[in-house]
PyMOL CGO cylinders between C-alpha atoms (Angstrom):
from pymol import cmd
from pymol.cgo import CYLINDER

trace = [
    CYLINDER, -8.94, -27.79, 29.23, -9.90, -30.31, 26.62, 0.3, 1, 1, 1, 1, 1, 1,
    CYLINDER, -9.90, -30.31, 26.62, -8.56, -31.41, 23.28, 0.3, 1, 1, 1, 1, 1, 1,
    CYLINDER, -8.56, -31.41, 23.28, -9.58, -32.51, 19.79, 0.3, 1, 1, 1, 1, 1, 1,
    CYLINDER, -9.58, -32.51, 19.79, -7.83, -35.80, 20.43, 0.3, 1, 1, 1, 1, 1, 1,
    CYLINDER, -7.83, -35.80, 20.43, -5.08, -37.21, 22.52, 0.3, 1, 1, 1, 1, 1, 1,
    CYLINDER, -5.08, -37.21, 22.52, -1.48, -35.98, 22.22, 0.3, 1, 1, 1, 1, 1, 1,
    CYLINDER, -1.48, -35.98, 22.22, -2.48, -32.50, 21.00, 0.3, 1, 1, 1, 1, 1, 1,
    CYLINDER, -2.48, -32.50, 21.00, -0.69, -30.71, 23.84, 0.3, 1, 1, 1, 1, 1, 1,
    CYLINDER, -0.69, -30.71, 23.84, -3.32, -30.27, 26.53, 0.3, 1, 1, 1, 1, 1, 1,
    CYLINDER, -3.32, -30.27, 26.53, -0.84, -30.72, 29.44, 0.3, 1, 1, 1, 1, 1, 1,
    CYLINDER, -0.84, -30.72, 29.44, 1.72, -28.08, 28.11, 0.3, 1, 1, 1, 1, 1, 1,
    CYLINDER, 1.72, -28.08, 28.11, -1.17, -25.70, 27.40, 0.3, 1, 1, 1, 1, 1, 1,
    CYLINDER, -1.17, -25.70, 27.40, -2.49, -26.14, 30.89, 0.3, 1, 1, 1, 1, 1, 1,
    CYLINDER, -2.49, -26.14, 30.89, 0.84, -25.27, 32.28, 0.3, 1, 1, 1, 1, 1, 1,
    CYLINDER, 0.84, -25.27, 32.28, 1.10, -22.19, 29.92, 0.3, 1, 1, 1, 1, 1, 1,
    CYLINDER, 1.10, -22.19, 29.92, -2.45, -21.10, 31.03, 0.3, 1, 1, 1, 1, 1, 1,
    CYLINDER, -2.45, -21.10, 31.03, -1.61, -21.55, 34.67, 0.3, 1, 1, 1, 1, 1, 1,
    CYLINDER, -1.61, -21.55, 34.67, 1.46, -19.31, 34.19, 0.3, 1, 1, 1, 1, 1, 1,
    CYLINDER, 1.46, -19.31, 34.19, -0.68, -16.66, 32.46, 0.3, 1, 1, 1, 1, 1, 1,
    CYLINDER, -0.68, -16.66, 32.46, -3.17, -16.44, 35.26, 0.3, 1, 1, 1, 1, 1, 1,
    CYLINDER, -3.17, -16.44, 35.26, -0.46, -16.33, 37.82, 0.3, 1, 1, 1, 1, 1, 1,
    CYLINDER, -0.46, -16.33, 37.82, 1.29, -13.60, 35.98, 0.3, 1, 1, 1, 1, 1, 1,
    CYLINDER, 1.29, -13.60, 35.98, -1.97, -11.63, 36.10, 0.3, 1, 1, 1, 1, 1, 1,
    CYLINDER, -1.97, -11.63, 36.10, -2.15, -12.15, 39.81, 0.3, 1, 1, 1, 1, 1, 1,
    CYLINDER, -2.15, -12.15, 39.81, -4.46, -14.96, 40.41, 0.3, 1, 1, 1, 1, 1, 1,
    CYLINDER, -4.46, -14.96, 40.41, -4.01, -18.03, 42.42, 0.3, 1, 1, 1, 1, 1, 1,
    CYLINDER, -4.01, -18.03, 42.42, -4.32, -21.40, 40.40, 0.3, 1, 1, 1, 1, 1, 1,
    CYLINDER, -4.32, -21.40, 40.40, -5.05, -24.86, 41.27, 0.3, 1, 1, 1, 1, 1, 1,
    CYLINDER, -5.05, -24.86, 41.27, -5.02, -27.89, 38.80, 0.3, 1, 1, 1, 1, 1, 1,
    CYLINDER, -5.02, -27.89, 38.80, -7.33, -30.92, 38.73, 0.3, 1, 1, 1, 1, 1, 1,
    CYLINDER, -7.33, -30.92, 38.73, -6.87, -34.03, 36.52, 0.3, 1, 1, 1, 1, 1, 1,
    CYLINDER, -6.87, -34.03, 36.52, -10.17, -36.16, 36.78, 0.3, 1, 1, 1, 1, 1, 1,
    CYLINDER, -10.17, -36.16, 36.78, -8.72, -39.31, 35.34, 0.3, 1, 1, 1, 1, 1, 1,
    CYLINDER, -8.72, -39.31, 35.34, -5.16, -40.08, 34.62, 0.3, 1, 1, 1, 1, 1, 1,
    CYLINDER, -5.16, -40.08, 34.62, -4.48, -43.11, 32.48, 0.3, 1, 1, 1, 1, 1, 1,
    CYLINDER, -4.48, -43.11, 32.48, -1.34, -44.80, 31.25, 0.3, 1, 1, 1, 1, 1, 1,
    CYLINDER, -1.34, -44.80, 31.25, 0.75, -44.48, 34.45, 0.3, 1, 1, 1, 1, 1, 1,
    CYLINDER, 0.75, -44.48, 34.45, 1.46, -46.68, 37.27, 0.3, 1, 1, 1, 1, 1, 1,
    CYLINDER, 1.46, -46.68, 37.27, 0.92, -45.74, 40.82, 0.3, 1, 1, 1, 1, 1, 1,
    CYLINDER, 0.92, -45.74, 40.82, 4.52, -44.57, 41.50, 0.3, 1, 1, 1, 1, 1, 1,
    CYLINDER, 4.52, -44.57, 41.50, 4.92, -42.81, 38.14, 0.3, 1, 1, 1, 1, 1, 1,
    CYLINDER, 4.92, -42.81, 38.14, 4.56, -39.15, 37.30, 0.3, 1, 1, 1, 1, 1, 1,
    CYLINDER, 4.56, -39.15, 37.30, 1.40, -38.18, 35.45, 0.3, 1, 1, 1, 1, 1, 1,
    CYLINDER, 1.40, -38.18, 35.45, 0.20, -35.05, 33.71, 0.3, 1, 1, 1, 1, 1, 1,
    CYLINDER, 0.20, -35.05, 33.71, -0.05, -32.96, 36.94, 0.3, 1, 1, 1, 1, 1, 1,
    CYLINDER, -0.05, -32.96, 36.94, 3.77, -33.64, 37.52, 0.3, 1, 1, 1, 1, 1, 1,
    CYLINDER, 3.77, -33.64, 37.52, 4.43, -32.22, 34.07, 0.3, 1, 1, 1, 1, 1, 1,
    CYLINDER, 4.43, -32.22, 34.07, 2.37, -29.14, 34.72, 0.3, 1, 1, 1, 1, 1, 1,
    CYLINDER, 2.37, -29.14, 34.72, 4.28, -28.67, 38.02, 0.3, 1, 1, 1, 1, 1, 1,
    CYLINDER, 4.28, -28.67, 38.02, 7.73, -29.07, 36.37, 0.3, 1, 1, 1, 1, 1, 1,
    CYLINDER, 7.73, -29.07, 36.37, 7.13, -26.74, 33.55, 0.3, 1, 1, 1, 1, 1, 1,
    CYLINDER, 7.13, -26.74, 33.55, 5.17, -23.95, 35.30, 0.3, 1, 1, 1, 1, 1, 1,
    CYLINDER, 5.17, -23.95, 35.30, 7.40, -23.67, 38.31, 0.3, 1, 1, 1, 1, 1, 1,
    CYLINDER, 7.40, -23.67, 38.31, 7.88, -26.58, 40.76, 0.3, 1, 1, 1, 1, 1, 1,
    CYLINDER, 7.88, -26.58, 40.76, 8.67, -24.21, 43.66, 0.3, 1, 1, 1, 1, 1, 1,
    CYLINDER, 8.67, -24.21, 43.66, 5.37, -22.29, 43.30, 0.3, 1, 1, 1, 1, 1, 1,
    CYLINDER, 5.37, -22.29, 43.30, 2.78, -23.18, 46.04, 0.3, 1, 1, 1, 1, 1, 1,
    CYLINDER, 2.78, -23.18, 46.04, -0.09, -24.54, 43.97, 0.3, 1, 1, 1, 1, 1, 1,
    CYLINDER, -0.09, -24.54, 43.97, -2.54, -27.26, 44.68, 0.3, 1, 1, 1, 1, 1, 1,
    CYLINDER, -2.54, -27.26, 44.68, -3.11, -30.29, 42.44, 0.3, 1, 1, 1, 1, 1, 1,
    CYLINDER, -3.11, -30.29, 42.44, -5.64, -32.91, 42.61, 0.3, 1, 1, 1, 1, 1, 1,
    CYLINDER, -5.64, -32.91, 42.61, -5.89, -36.24, 40.78, 0.3, 1, 1, 1, 1, 1, 1,
    CYLINDER, -5.89, -36.24, 40.78, -9.25, -37.89, 41.15, 0.3, 1, 1, 1, 1, 1, 1,
    CYLINDER, -9.25, -37.89, 41.15, -8.58, -41.43, 39.59, 0.3, 1, 1, 1, 1, 1, 1,
    CYLINDER, -8.58, -41.43, 39.59, -5.53, -43.21, 38.03, 0.3, 1, 1, 1, 1, 1, 1,
    CYLINDER, -5.53, -43.21, 38.03, -5.47, -46.10, 35.87, 0.3, 1, 1, 1, 1, 1, 1,
    CYLINDER, -5.47, -46.10, 35.87, -2.31, -47.98, 34.52, 0.3, 1, 1, 1, 1, 1, 1,
    CYLINDER, -2.31, -47.98, 34.52, -3.44, -48.77, 30.97, 0.3, 1, 1, 1, 1, 1, 1,
    CYLINDER, -3.44, -48.77, 30.97, -3.14, -45.91, 28.42, 0.3, 1, 1, 1, 1, 1, 1,
    CYLINDER, -3.14, -45.91, 28.42, -6.82, -46.19, 27.39, 0.3, 1, 1, 1, 1, 1, 1,
    CYLINDER, -6.82, -46.19, 27.39, -10.08, -44.15, 27.75, 0.3, 1, 1, 1, 1, 1, 1,
    CYLINDER, -10.08, -44.15, 27.75, -10.75, -43.96, 31.37, 0.3, 1, 1, 1, 1, 1, 1,
    CYLINDER, -10.75, -43.96, 31.37, -13.84, -46.24, 31.20, 0.3, 1, 1, 1, 1, 1, 1,
    CYLINDER, -13.84, -46.24, 31.20, -11.87, -48.98, 29.56, 0.3, 1, 1, 1, 1, 1, 1,
    CYLINDER, -11.87, -48.98, 29.56, -8.66, -48.64, 31.66, 0.3, 1, 1, 1, 1, 1, 1,
    CYLINDER, -8.66, -48.64, 31.66, -10.85, -48.74, 34.81, 0.3, 1, 1, 1, 1, 1, 1,
    CYLINDER, -10.85, -48.74, 34.81, -12.71, -51.89, 33.72, 0.3, 1, 1, 1, 1, 1, 1,
    CYLINDER, -12.71, -51.89, 33.72, -9.52, -53.61, 32.83, 0.3, 1, 1, 1, 1, 1, 1,
    CYLINDER, -9.52, -53.61, 32.83, -7.70, -52.69, 36.09, 0.3, 1, 1, 1, 1, 1, 1,
    CYLINDER, -7.70, -52.69, 36.09, -10.81, -53.58, 38.33, 0.3, 1, 1, 1, 1, 1, 1,
    CYLINDER, -10.81, -53.58, 38.33, -10.71, -50.07, 39.69, 0.3, 1, 1, 1, 1, 1, 1,
    CYLINDER, -10.71, -50.07, 39.69, -13.86, -47.91, 40.18, 0.3, 1, 1, 1, 1, 1, 1,
    CYLINDER, -13.86, -47.91, 40.18, -14.91, -45.63, 37.68, 0.3, 1, 1, 1, 1, 1, 1,
    CYLINDER, -14.91, -45.63, 37.68, -14.44, -41.94, 38.63, 0.3, 1, 1, 1, 1, 1, 1,
    CYLINDER, -14.44, -41.94, 38.63, -17.80, -40.14, 39.10, 0.3, 1, 1, 1, 1, 1, 1,
    CYLINDER, -17.80, -40.14, 39.10, -18.79, -36.51, 38.32, 0.3, 1, 1, 1, 1, 1, 1,
    CYLINDER, -18.79, -36.51, 38.32, -19.65, -36.07, 41.93, 0.3, 1, 1, 1, 1, 1, 1,
    CYLINDER, -19.65, -36.07, 41.93, -16.07, -36.87, 42.91, 0.3, 1, 1, 1, 1, 1, 1,
    CYLINDER, -16.07, -36.87, 42.91, -14.75, -34.48, 40.25, 0.3, 1, 1, 1, 1, 1, 1,
    CYLINDER, -14.75, -34.48, 40.25, -17.04, -31.77, 41.50, 0.3, 1, 1, 1, 1, 1, 1,
    CYLINDER, -17.04, -31.77, 41.50, -16.12, -32.22, 45.21, 0.3, 1, 1, 1, 1, 1, 1,
    CYLINDER, -16.12, -32.22, 45.21, -12.58, -32.10, 44.28, 0.3, 1, 1, 1, 1, 1, 1,
    CYLINDER, -12.58, -32.10, 44.28, -13.00, -28.91, 42.14, 0.3, 1, 1, 1, 1, 1, 1,
    CYLINDER, -13.00, -28.91, 42.14, -15.15, -27.17, 44.65, 0.3, 1, 1, 1, 1, 1, 1,
    CYLINDER, -15.15, -27.17, 44.65, -12.53, -27.94, 47.49, 0.3, 1, 1, 1, 1, 1, 1,
    CYLINDER, -12.53, -27.94, 47.49, -9.87, -26.34, 45.19, 0.3, 1, 1, 1, 1, 1, 1,
    CYLINDER, -9.87, -26.34, 45.19, -12.08, -23.46, 44.36, 0.3, 1, 1, 1, 1, 1, 1,
    CYLINDER, -12.08, -23.46, 44.36, -12.35, -22.57, 48.02, 0.3, 1, 1, 1, 1, 1, 1,
    CYLINDER, -12.35, -22.57, 48.02, -8.69, -21.76, 48.13, 0.3, 1, 1, 1, 1, 1, 1,
    CYLINDER, -8.69, -21.76, 48.13, -7.80, -20.71, 44.58, 0.3, 1, 1, 1, 1, 1, 1,
    CYLINDER, -7.80, -20.71, 44.58, -8.97, -18.00, 42.24, 0.3, 1, 1, 1, 1, 1, 1,
    CYLINDER, -8.97, -18.00, 42.24, -9.01, -20.28, 39.22, 0.3, 1, 1, 1, 1, 1, 1,
    CYLINDER, -9.01, -20.28, 39.22, -9.06, -24.16, 38.96, 0.3, 1, 1, 1, 1, 1, 1,
    CYLINDER, -9.06, -24.16, 38.96, -7.94, -25.70, 35.73, 0.3, 1, 1, 1, 1, 1, 1,
    CYLINDER, -7.94, -25.70, 35.73, -9.41, -29.02, 34.81, 0.3, 1, 1, 1, 1, 1, 1,
    CYLINDER, -9.41, -29.02, 34.81, -7.43, -31.09, 32.30, 0.3, 1, 1, 1, 1, 1, 1,
    CYLINDER, -7.43, -31.09, 32.30, -9.49, -33.66, 30.61, 0.3, 1, 1, 1, 1, 1, 1,
    CYLINDER, -9.49, -33.66, 30.61, -8.41, -37.02, 29.19, 0.3, 1, 1, 1, 1, 1, 1,
    CYLINDER, -8.41, -37.02, 29.19, -8.48, -37.26, 25.42, 0.3, 1, 1, 1, 1, 1, 1,
    CYLINDER, -8.48, -37.26, 25.42, -11.42, -35.37, 23.90, 0.3, 1, 1, 1, 1, 1, 1,
    CYLINDER, -11.42, -35.37, 23.90, -14.79, -34.33, 25.22, 0.3, 1, 1, 1, 1, 1, 1,
    CYLINDER, -14.79, -34.33, 25.22, -16.61, -37.55, 24.22, 0.3, 1, 1, 1, 1, 1, 1,
    CYLINDER, -16.61, -37.55, 24.22, -14.08, -40.03, 25.80, 0.3, 1, 1, 1, 1, 1, 1,
    CYLINDER, -14.08, -40.03, 25.80, -16.18, -42.03, 28.30, 0.3, 1, 1, 1, 1, 1, 1,
    CYLINDER, -16.18, -42.03, 28.30, -15.44, -42.11, 32.10, 0.3, 1, 1, 1, 1, 1, 1,
    CYLINDER, -15.44, -42.11, 32.10, -17.74, -45.14, 32.79, 0.3, 1, 1, 1, 1, 1, 1,
    CYLINDER, -17.74, -45.14, 32.79, -19.95, -47.61, 31.24, 0.3, 1, 1, 1, 1, 1, 1,
    CYLINDER, -19.95, -47.61, 31.24, -23.00, -45.35, 31.08, 0.3, 1, 1, 1, 1, 1, 1,
    CYLINDER, -23.00, -45.35, 31.08, -21.51, -42.78, 28.72, 0.3, 1, 1, 1, 1, 1, 1,
    CYLINDER, -21.51, -42.78, 28.72, -20.44, -40.08, 31.25, 0.3, 1, 1, 1, 1, 1, 1,
    CYLINDER, -20.44, -40.08, 31.25, -17.92, -37.72, 29.70, 0.3, 1, 1, 1, 1, 1, 1,
    CYLINDER, -17.92, -37.72, 29.70, -16.01, -34.59, 30.24, 0.3, 1, 1, 1, 1, 1, 1,
    CYLINDER, -16.01, -34.59, 30.24, -19.00, -32.70, 28.89, 0.3, 1, 1, 1, 1, 1, 1,
    CYLINDER, -19.00, -32.70, 28.89, -20.99, -33.85, 31.96, 0.3, 1, 1, 1, 1, 1, 1,
    CYLINDER, -20.99, -33.85, 31.96, -18.20, -32.49, 34.19, 0.3, 1, 1, 1, 1, 1, 1,
    CYLINDER, -18.20, -32.49, 34.19, -18.41, -29.23, 32.29, 0.3, 1, 1, 1, 1, 1, 1,
    CYLINDER, -18.41, -29.23, 32.29, -22.12, -28.97, 32.81, 0.3, 1, 1, 1, 1, 1, 1,
    CYLINDER, -22.12, -28.97, 32.81, -21.98, -29.86, 36.44, 0.3, 1, 1, 1, 1, 1, 1,
    CYLINDER, -21.98, -29.86, 36.44, -19.23, -27.25, 37.21, 0.3, 1, 1, 1, 1, 1, 1,
    CYLINDER, -19.23, -27.25, 37.21, -20.65, -24.77, 34.86, 0.3, 1, 1, 1, 1, 1, 1,
    CYLINDER, -20.65, -24.77, 34.86, -17.13, -24.45, 33.55, 0.3, 1, 1, 1, 1, 1, 1,
    CYLINDER, -17.13, -24.45, 33.55, -15.72, -22.66, 30.65, 0.3, 1, 1, 1, 1, 1, 1,
    CYLINDER, -15.72, -22.66, 30.65, -13.88, -24.52, 27.87, 0.3, 1, 1, 1, 1, 1, 1,
    CYLINDER, -13.88, -24.52, 27.87, -10.66, -24.08, 26.06, 0.3, 1, 1, 1, 1, 1, 1,
    CYLINDER, -10.66, -24.08, 26.06, -10.16, -26.46, 23.23, 0.3, 1, 1, 1, 1, 1, 1,
    CYLINDER, -10.16, -26.46, 23.23, -6.58, -27.55, 22.38, 0.3, 1, 1, 1, 1, 1, 1,
    CYLINDER, -6.58, -27.55, 22.38, -6.07, -28.67, 18.65, 0.3, 1, 1, 1, 1, 1, 1,
    CYLINDER, -6.07, -28.67, 18.65, -3.24, -29.64, 16.48, 0.3, 1, 1, 1, 1, 1, 1,
    CYLINDER, -3.24, -29.64, 16.48, -2.77, -27.25, 13.66, 0.3, 1, 1, 1, 1, 1, 1,
    CYLINDER, -2.77, -27.25, 13.66, -2.21, -29.63, 10.62, 0.3, 1, 1, 1, 1, 1, 1,
    CYLINDER, -2.21, -29.63, 10.62, -4.52, -31.76, 8.31, 0.3, 1, 1, 1, 1, 1, 1,
    CYLINDER, -4.52, -31.76, 8.31, -7.55, -32.96, 9.99, 0.3, 1, 1, 1, 1, 1, 1,
    CYLINDER, -7.55, -32.96, 9.99, -7.69, -30.00, 12.47, 0.3, 1, 1, 1, 1, 1, 1,
    CYLINDER, -7.69, -30.00, 12.47, -10.72, -28.48, 10.86, 0.3, 1, 1, 1, 1, 1, 1,
    CYLINDER, -10.72, -28.48, 10.86, -12.85, -31.57, 11.04, 0.3, 1, 1, 1, 1, 1, 1,
    CYLINDER, -12.85, -31.57, 11.04, -11.74, -32.32, 14.72, 0.3, 1, 1, 1, 1, 1, 1,
    CYLINDER, -11.74, -32.32, 14.72, -12.19, -28.88, 16.04, 0.3, 1, 1, 1, 1, 1, 1,
    CYLINDER, -12.19, -28.88, 16.04, -15.51, -28.48, 14.34, 0.3, 1, 1, 1, 1, 1, 1,
    CYLINDER, -15.51, -28.48, 14.34, -16.80, -31.70, 15.94, 0.3, 1, 1, 1, 1, 1, 1,
    CYLINDER, -16.80, -31.70, 15.94, -15.39, -30.87, 19.44, 0.3, 1, 1, 1, 1, 1, 1,
    CYLINDER, -15.39, -30.87, 19.44, -16.77, -27.38, 19.26, 0.3, 1, 1, 1, 1, 1, 1,
    CYLINDER, -16.77, -27.38, 19.26, -20.11, -28.53, 18.21, 0.3, 1, 1, 1, 1, 1, 1,
    CYLINDER, -20.11, -28.53, 18.21, -20.34, -30.93, 21.03, 0.3, 1, 1, 1, 1, 1, 1,
    CYLINDER, -20.34, -30.93, 21.03, -19.48, -28.24, 23.54, 0.3, 1, 1, 1, 1, 1, 1,
    CYLINDER, -19.48, -28.24, 23.54, -22.13, -25.92, 22.18, 0.3, 1, 1, 1, 1, 1, 1,
    CYLINDER, -22.13, -25.92, 22.18, -24.82, -28.61, 22.47, 0.3, 1, 1, 1, 1, 1, 1,
    CYLINDER, -24.82, -28.61, 22.47, -24.36, -28.31, 26.11, 0.3, 1, 1, 1, 1, 1, 1,
    CYLINDER, -24.36, -28.31, 26.11, -24.55, -24.48, 25.96, 0.3, 1, 1, 1, 1, 1, 1,
    CYLINDER, -24.55, -24.48, 25.96, -21.26, -24.19, 27.76, 0.3, 1, 1, 1, 1, 1, 1,
    CYLINDER, -21.26, -24.19, 27.76, -18.94, -21.16, 27.46, 0.3, 1, 1, 1, 1, 1, 1,
    CYLINDER, -18.94, -21.16, 27.46, -16.36, -21.60, 24.79, 0.3, 1, 1, 1, 1, 1, 1,
    CYLINDER, -16.36, -21.60, 24.79, -13.37, -19.35, 25.55, 0.3, 1, 1, 1, 1, 1, 1,
    CYLINDER, -13.37, -19.35, 25.55, -11.24, -20.26, 22.45, 0.3, 1, 1, 1, 1, 1, 1,
    CYLINDER, -11.24, -20.26, 22.45, -8.91, -22.65, 20.65, 0.3, 1, 1, 1, 1, 1, 1,
    CYLINDER, -8.91, -22.65, 20.65, -5.20, -23.08, 21.40, 0.3, 1, 1, 1, 1, 1, 1,
    CYLINDER, -5.20, -23.08, 21.40, -2.79, -24.52, 18.86, 0.3, 1, 1, 1, 1, 1, 1,
    CYLINDER, -2.79, -24.52, 18.86, -1.06, -27.04, 21.10, 0.3, 1, 1, 1, 1, 1, 1,
    CYLINDER, -1.06, -27.04, 21.10, 2.15, -27.55, 19.19, 0.3, 1, 1, 1, 1, 1, 1,
    CYLINDER, 2.15, -27.55, 19.19, 2.72, -24.82, 16.62, 0.3, 1, 1, 1, 1, 1, 1,
    CYLINDER, 2.72, -24.82, 16.62, 5.87, -25.84, 14.25, 0.3, 1, 1, 1, 1, 1, 1,
    CYLINDER, 5.87, -25.84, 14.25, 8.75, -23.54, 13.62, 0.3, 1, 1, 1, 1, 1, 1,
    CYLINDER, 8.75, -23.54, 13.62, 8.21, -24.01, 9.97, 0.3, 1, 1, 1, 1, 1, 1,
    CYLINDER, 8.21, -24.01, 9.97, 4.36, -24.45, 9.40, 0.3, 1, 1, 1, 1, 1, 1,
    CYLINDER, 4.36, -24.45, 9.40, 3.46, -26.46, 6.37, 0.3, 1, 1, 1, 1, 1, 1,
    CYLINDER, 3.46, -26.46, 6.37, 0.61, -25.21, 3.97, 0.3, 1, 1, 1, 1, 1, 1,
    CYLINDER, 0.61, -25.21, 3.97, -2.12, -26.98, 6.07, 0.3, 1, 1, 1, 1, 1, 1,
    CYLINDER, -2.12, -26.98, 6.07, -0.97, -25.44, 9.38, 0.3, 1, 1, 1, 1, 1, 1,
    CYLINDER, -0.97, -25.44, 9.38, -0.51, -22.03, 7.85, 0.3, 1, 1, 1, 1, 1, 1,
    CYLINDER, -0.51, -22.03, 7.85, -4.05, -21.92, 6.31, 0.3, 1, 1, 1, 1, 1, 1,
    CYLINDER, -4.05, -21.92, 6.31, -5.72, -23.45, 9.41, 0.3, 1, 1, 1, 1, 1, 1,
    CYLINDER, -5.72, -23.45, 9.41, -4.75, -20.34, 11.54, 0.3, 1, 1, 1, 1, 1, 1,
    CYLINDER, -4.75, -20.34, 11.54, -7.28, -18.63, 9.49, 0.3, 1, 1, 1, 1, 1, 1,
    CYLINDER, -7.28, -18.63, 9.49, -9.64, -21.43, 8.65, 0.3, 1, 1, 1, 1, 1, 1,
    CYLINDER, -9.64, -21.43, 8.65, -10.06, -22.71, 12.22, 0.3, 1, 1, 1, 1, 1, 1,
    CYLINDER, -10.06, -22.71, 12.22, -11.87, -19.75, 13.48, 0.3, 1, 1, 1, 1, 1, 1,
    CYLINDER, -11.87, -19.75, 13.48, -13.83, -19.48, 10.28, 0.3, 1, 1, 1, 1, 1, 1,
    CYLINDER, -13.83, -19.48, 10.28, -15.07, -23.11, 10.57, 0.3, 1, 1, 1, 1, 1, 1,
    CYLINDER, -15.07, -23.11, 10.57, -15.61, -23.23, 14.22, 0.3, 1, 1, 1, 1, 1, 1,
    CYLINDER, -15.61, -23.23, 14.22, -16.69, -19.59, 15.01, 0.3, 1, 1, 1, 1, 1, 1,
    CYLINDER, -16.69, -19.59, 15.01, -14.24, -19.77, 17.92, 0.3, 1, 1, 1, 1, 1, 1,
    CYLINDER, -14.24, -19.77, 17.92, -11.14, -17.51, 18.14, 0.3, 1, 1, 1, 1, 1, 1,
    CYLINDER, -11.14, -17.51, 18.14, -7.61, -18.92, 18.38, 0.3, 1, 1, 1, 1, 1, 1,
    CYLINDER, -7.61, -18.92, 18.38, -6.44, -17.51, 21.69, 0.3, 1, 1, 1, 1, 1, 1,
    CYLINDER, -6.44, -17.51, 21.69, -2.94, -18.99, 21.76, 0.3, 1, 1, 1, 1, 1, 1,
    CYLINDER, -2.94, -18.99, 21.76, -0.28, -21.13, 20.07, 0.3, 1, 1, 1, 1, 1, 1,
    CYLINDER, -0.28, -21.13, 20.07, 2.23, -23.02, 22.08, 0.3, 1, 1, 1, 1, 1, 1,
    CYLINDER, 2.23, -23.02, 22.08, 5.52, -23.81, 19.99, 0.3, 1, 1, 1, 1, 1, 1,
    CYLINDER, 5.52, -23.81, 19.99, 6.76, -27.23, 19.27, 0.3, 1, 1, 1, 1, 1, 1,
    CYLINDER, 6.76, -27.23, 19.27, 9.21, -28.30, 21.90, 0.3, 1, 1, 1, 1, 1, 1,
    CYLINDER, 9.21, -28.30, 21.90, 7.70, -26.14, 24.70, 0.3, 1, 1, 1, 1, 1, 1,
    CYLINDER, 7.70, -26.14, 24.70, 7.40, -29.20, 26.97, 0.3, 1, 1, 1, 1, 1, 1,
    CYLINDER, 7.40, -29.20, 26.97, 11.23, -29.85, 26.93, 0.3, 1, 1, 1, 1, 1, 1,
    CYLINDER, 11.23, -29.85, 26.93, 11.97, -26.32, 28.23, 0.3, 1, 1, 1, 1, 1, 1,
    CYLINDER, 11.97, -26.32, 28.23, 13.30, -25.80, 31.84, 0.3, 1, 1, 1, 1, 1, 1,
    CYLINDER, 13.30, -25.80, 31.84, 10.85, -24.24, 34.28, 0.3, 1, 1, 1, 1, 1, 1,
    CYLINDER, 10.85, -24.24, 34.28, 12.64, -20.75, 34.30, 0.3, 1, 1, 1, 1, 1, 1,
    CYLINDER, 12.64, -20.75, 34.30, 12.37, -20.52, 30.45, 0.3, 1, 1, 1, 1, 1, 1,
    CYLINDER, 12.37, -20.52, 30.45, 8.99, -21.82, 30.20, 0.3, 1, 1, 1, 1, 1, 1,
    CYLINDER, 8.99, -21.82, 30.20, 7.61, -19.48, 32.91, 0.3, 1, 1, 1, 1, 1, 1,
    CYLINDER, 7.61, -19.48, 32.91, 9.35, -16.54, 31.09, 0.3, 1, 1, 1, 1, 1, 1,
    CYLINDER, 9.35, -16.54, 31.09, 7.96, -17.26, 27.71, 0.3, 1, 1, 1, 1, 1, 1,
    CYLINDER, 7.96, -17.26, 27.71, 4.48, -18.79, 28.24, 0.3, 1, 1, 1, 1, 1, 1,
    CYLINDER, 4.48, -18.79, 28.24, 2.56, -15.61, 28.86, 0.3, 1, 1, 1, 1, 1, 1,
    CYLINDER, 2.56, -15.61, 28.86, 3.33, -14.75, 25.29, 0.3, 1, 1, 1, 1, 1, 1,
    CYLINDER, 3.33, -14.75, 25.29, 1.72, -17.95, 23.97, 0.3, 1, 1, 1, 1, 1, 1,
    CYLINDER, 1.72, -17.95, 23.97, -1.77, -17.30, 25.37, 0.3, 1, 1, 1, 1, 1, 1,
    CYLINDER, -1.77, -17.30, 25.37, -3.89, -14.30, 25.03, 0.3, 1, 1, 1, 1, 1, 1,
    CYLINDER, -3.89, -14.30, 25.03, -4.89, -13.66, 28.67, 0.3, 1, 1, 1, 1, 1, 1,
    CYLINDER, -4.89, -13.66, 28.67, -7.81, -11.28, 27.76, 0.3, 1, 1, 1, 1, 1, 1,
    CYLINDER, -7.81, -11.28, 27.76, -9.81, -14.37, 26.64, 0.3, 1, 1, 1, 1, 1, 1,
    CYLINDER, -9.81, -14.37, 26.64, -9.42, -16.00, 29.97, 0.3, 1, 1, 1, 1, 1, 1,
    CYLINDER, -9.42, -16.00, 29.97, -11.53, -14.11, 32.53, 0.3, 1, 1, 1, 1, 1, 1,
    CYLINDER, -11.53, -14.11, 32.53, -11.59, -15.05, 36.20, 0.3, 1, 1, 1, 1, 1, 1,
    CYLINDER, -11.59, -15.05, 36.20, -15.35, -15.39, 36.26, 0.3, 1, 1, 1, 1, 1, 1,
    CYLINDER, -15.35, -15.39, 36.26, -16.79, -16.06, 32.88, 0.3, 1, 1, 1, 1, 1, 1,
    CYLINDER, -16.79, -16.06, 32.88, -20.40, -14.89, 32.55, 0.3, 1, 1, 1, 1, 1, 1,
    CYLINDER, -20.40, -14.89, 32.55, -23.17, -15.83, 30.24, 0.3, 1, 1, 1, 1, 1, 1,
    CYLINDER, -23.17, -15.83, 30.24, -22.57, -13.02, 27.78, 0.3, 1, 1, 1, 1, 1, 1,
    CYLINDER, -22.57, -13.02, 27.78, -19.26, -14.53, 27.00, 0.3, 1, 1, 1, 1, 1, 1,
    CYLINDER, -19.26, -14.53, 27.00, -20.85, -17.63, 25.71, 0.3, 1, 1, 1, 1, 1, 1,
    CYLINDER, -20.85, -17.63, 25.71, -20.21, -18.30, 22.12, 0.3, 1, 1, 1, 1, 1, 1,
    CYLINDER, -20.21, -18.30, 22.12, -23.14, -18.19, 19.56, 0.3, 1, 1, 1, 1, 1, 1,
    CYLINDER, -23.14, -18.19, 19.56, -25.25, -21.42, 19.32, 0.3, 1, 1, 1, 1, 1, 1,
]
cmd.load_cgo(trace, "trace")
């Protein structure tokens, strides 16, 4: 799960996708490779996923690294004096979760090019190491076409499986840019829109979120075991 930028709705979309998979009968775990902007005793994105998508459900969560400053993981780690998170650590965490769950959702920090360390490691390296499929979360308004095209292009350079775009915060009254982008985003990127999460979804209580979330994401685009023939065209 990645985004075209920060604050585009990745965490709420991750919660919605988890609900969709579980509604289909799959067991789900969630991994956050690098959490930034929260102190050691504060709730991070995984707590938001748990709160929205049913805190009573027995689901595993794993956070590989946490840094207090709300910055890119590499910068936040350097400023805090903490170690950079490594691809090996992330892969080990995901593989451990995979051993007990049908699906592991990995929520990135920011976009695909945000560095994890000082040698340029990014979420794309994690995607490659895991042979993971990618869902791109984007805002729907002005700038979305450029941001989505750049993100999709970066993922395609790694020949990774692109499942689709999700509009992370769809307004109740779309303006002209948002309304036209629902058509233009697939045309510009060559990737289908597979969901739209309404604005304010993150404020719903768990019961309402779990009831509504399956309608926001088209589960047919989220196979349990993506195969090479599902890869998007280069």
